[in-house]
C-alpha positions in Angstrom: 0.0 0.0 0.2 1.5 3.5 -0.6 1.4 6.0 1.7 1.1 9.7 0.6 2.7 12.1 3.1 3.3 15.7 2.2 6.3 17.8 3.3 7.9 21.2 2.5 10.7 21.2 0.3 12.8 24.4 1.1 14.9 23.8 -2.2 12.0 23.9 -4.3 9.7 25.9 -2.0 7.0 23.9 -2.3 4.7 21.0 -0.9 5.9 17.8 -2.2 4.6 14.0 -1.5 7.6 12.5 0.2 9.3 9.3 -1.7 9.5 5.9 0.5 8.2 7.3 3.8 9.5 6.3 7.3 8.7 7.1 10.5 11.4 8.2 12.8 11.8 9.5 16.2 13.7 13.0 16.6 16.0 13.8 19.4 13.6 15.6 21.5 11.3 12.4 21.1 8.8 13.8 18.4 7.6 11.5 15.7 8.3 12.6 12.1 8.0 11.2 8.7 11.5 11.4 6.7 11.9 10.5 2.9 13.1 11.9 -0.3 11.9 14.9 -2.2 11.2 13.5 -5.9 11.8 17.0 -7.2 15.1 17.7 -5.7 16.3 14.6 -4.0 16.9 16.3 -0.7 15.8 14.9 2.6 12.5 15.9 3.7 10.9 15.8 7.0 7.3 15.9 8.6 6.6 16.2 12.1 3.7 14.1 12.9 1.2 13.9 15.7 0.6 10.8 17.7 -2.4 10.3 15.6 -0.8 10.7 12.5 1.8 8.4 13.2 -0.4 5.5 14.3 -2.5 5.9 11.1 0.7 5.8 8.9 2.2 2.7 10.8 -1.6 1.1 10.2 -1.5 1.7 6.4 2.1 0.5 6.0 1.4 -2.6 7.3 
């Protein structure tokens, strides 16, 4: 199943759909989706709420 997560690409200056999003825990304990931008190839992050993270994990399975 394909999970669509949007994040802001600072290099392209617009929102993009993250390629191969994975859920990671940041240093401060927050959950985020990390992946590559299809436009520029840079790594982009979207900070998630607990509810969003749970929904993403359910969809990925």
